[in-house]
VOPAGU-2260 file (C-alpha; in pm, 1 decimal, decimal comma):
REM VOPAGU-2260
SITE   aa  ch    i         X         Y         Z
SITE  MET   A    0   14573,4  -10073,1   16987,5
SITE  ARG   A    1   14207,0  -10120,5   16888,6
SITE  ALA   A    2   14109,1   -9766,1   16992,9
SITE  CYS   A    3   14396,2   -9642,1   16778,3
SITE  THR   A    4   14271,1   -9855,1   16487,3
SITE  ILE   A    5   13924,2   -9704,2   16512,0
SITE  LEU   A    6   14068,9   -9353,2   16534,5
SITE  ILE   A    7   14277,1   -9419,5   16221,9
SITE  PHE   A    8   13969,0   -9560,1   16045,7
SITE  CYS   A    9   13772,6   -9246,6   16134,1
SITE  ALA   A   10   14054,4   -9025,0   16011,6
SITE  CYS   A   11   14054,2   -9215,6   15680,2
SITE  VAL   A   12   13677,8   -9169,9   15650,6
SITE  ALA   A   13   13722,9   -8798,2   15716,4
SITE  GLN   A   14   13995,6   -8767,5   15452,7
SITE  SER   A   15   13796,1   -8959,7   15193,0
SITE  GLY   A   16   13497,2   -8732,2   15230,1
SITE  CYS   A   17   13261,7   -9022,0   15303,2
SITE  GLN   A   18   12944,1   -8925,2   15480,4
SITE  VAL   A   19   12708,0   -9132,0   15691,3
SITE  GLN   A   20   12353,7   -9067,1   15577,2
SITE  SER   A   21   12169,1   -8850,8   15820,0
SITE  CYS   A   22   11817,7   -8878,2   15946,4
SITE  GLY   A   23   11712,4   -8553,4   16104,5
SITE  ASP   A   24   12022,8   -8526,3   16321,0
SITE  LYS   A   25   12342,5   -8472,9   16125,1
SITE  HIS   A   26   12539,8   -8716,0   16342,0
SITE  MET   A   27   12286,2   -8996,2   16373,5
SITE  HIS   A   28   12283,7   -9292,6   16138,2
SITE  PRO   A   29   11927,6   -9381,0   16029,4
SITE  THR   A   30   11931,2   -9723,3   16196,0
SITE  GLU   A   31   12097,0   -9640,8   16526,7
SITE  SER   A   32   11937,8   -9577,1   16861,0
SITE  ASN   A   33   11944,0   -9241,3   17033,2
SITE  THR   A   34   12146,1   -9405,8   17313,7
SITE  TYR   A   35   12440,7   -9486,4   17084,8
SITE  HIS   A   36   12415,9   -9142,2   16928,9
SITE  LYS   A   37   12446,1   -8972,6   17268,8
SITE  GLN   A   38   12729,7   -9202,0   17375,1
SITE  ARG   A   39   12922,2   -9121,1   17057,7
SITE  LEU   A   40   12887,1   -8745,4   17103,5
SITE  MET   A   41   12992,0   -8773,4   17468,7
SITE  MET   A   42   13292,4   -8984,6   17363,9
SITE  VAL   A   43   13409,8   -8709,9   17130,0
SITE  GLU   A   44   13360,7   -8440,1   17391,3
SITE  ARG   A   45   13518,2   -8628,1   17684,4
SITE  GLN   A   46   13783,0   -8842,5   17518,3
SITE  ILE   A   47   13881,8   -8715,3   17175,5
SITE  LEU   A   48   13879,3   -8341,2   17242,9
SITE  ALA   A   49   14047,3   -8407,0   17580,1
SITE  ARG   A   50   14339,0   -8555,4   17384,4
SITE  GLU   A   51   14361,5   -8227,8   17195,0
SITE  VAL   A   52   14246,8   -8374,8   16864,8
SITE  ASN   A   53   14116,2   -8067,9   16685,9
SITE  ASP   A   54   14107,2   -8146,8   16315,3
SITE  PRO   A   55   13746,7   -8069,8   16213,6
SITE  LYS   A   56   13734,2   -8359,2   15965,1
SITE  VAL   A   57   13854,7   -8611,8   16223,1
SITE  LEU   A   58   13608,7   -8480,6   16483,3
SITE  GLU   A   59   13325,3   -8498,4   16232,2
SITE  ALA   A   60   13416,8   -8857,8   16141,1
SITE  MET   A   61   13436,7   -8955,0   16507,6
SITE  ARG   A   62   13090,6   -8803,8   16559,4
SITE  GLU   A   63   12945,7   -8988,9   16259,2
SITE  VAL   A   64   13102,3   -9337,4   16248,3
SITE  PRO   A   65   12878,5   -9585,4   16437,1
SITE  ARG   A   66   13152,5   -9764,4   16634,0
SITE  HIS   A   67   12903,6  -10005,0   16790,2
SITE  LYS   A   68   12859,5  -10168,8   16450,1
SITE  PHE   A   69   13227,8  -10271,1   16438,3
SITE  VAL   A   70   13229,7  -10482,5   16755,0
SITE  PRO   A   71   13060,1  -10813,0   16843,1
SITE  ASN   A   72   12696,1  -10775,9   16949,5
SITE  ASP   A   73   12768,2  -10866,8   17310,9
SITE  LEU   A   74   13014,8  -10575,0   17334,2
SITE  MET   A   75   12810,6  -10306,2   17159,3
SITE  ALA   A   76   12728,9  -10136,6   17491,0
SITE  HIS   A   77   13104,0  -10077,4   17540,9
SITE  ALA   A   78   13180,7   -9935,4   17195,4
SITE  TYR   A   79   13215,9   -9576,7   17314,0
SITE  GLU   A   80   13416,4   -9642,7   17629,6
SITE  ASP   A   81   13779,3   -9539,8   17652,9
SITE  GLY   A   82   13949,2   -9873,2   17604,5
SITE  PRO   A   83   14024,7  -10144,0   17349,8
SITE  LEU   A   84   13763,7  -10392,5   17229,8
SITE  PRO   A   85   13800,7  -10695,0   17003,8
SITE  ILE   A   86   13660,6  -10652,9   16655,6
SITE  GLY   A   87   13641,5  -11020,9   16572,5
SITE  HIS   A   88   13988,3  -11082,9   16432,5
SITE  GLY   A   89   14181,8  -11186,3   16741,0
């Protein structure tokens, strides 16, 4: 359910035309670590494309949205894994 929620959120971001500010690398938020950036790109390649999601706007949103910022701090390392995580609302 949570993974689906994040996917829907990313699709909404893509449709709205919102952009995450870039800092050198188009897909890297200025305040995120290179580790999260690499994990996010690998997630898109291994999980999202594997599910045959091919809408360019959705893929771009999935590559840009810093998922680790939407989970509790103690779970940030798991933000790009293929499974549900709590986002603080039960």
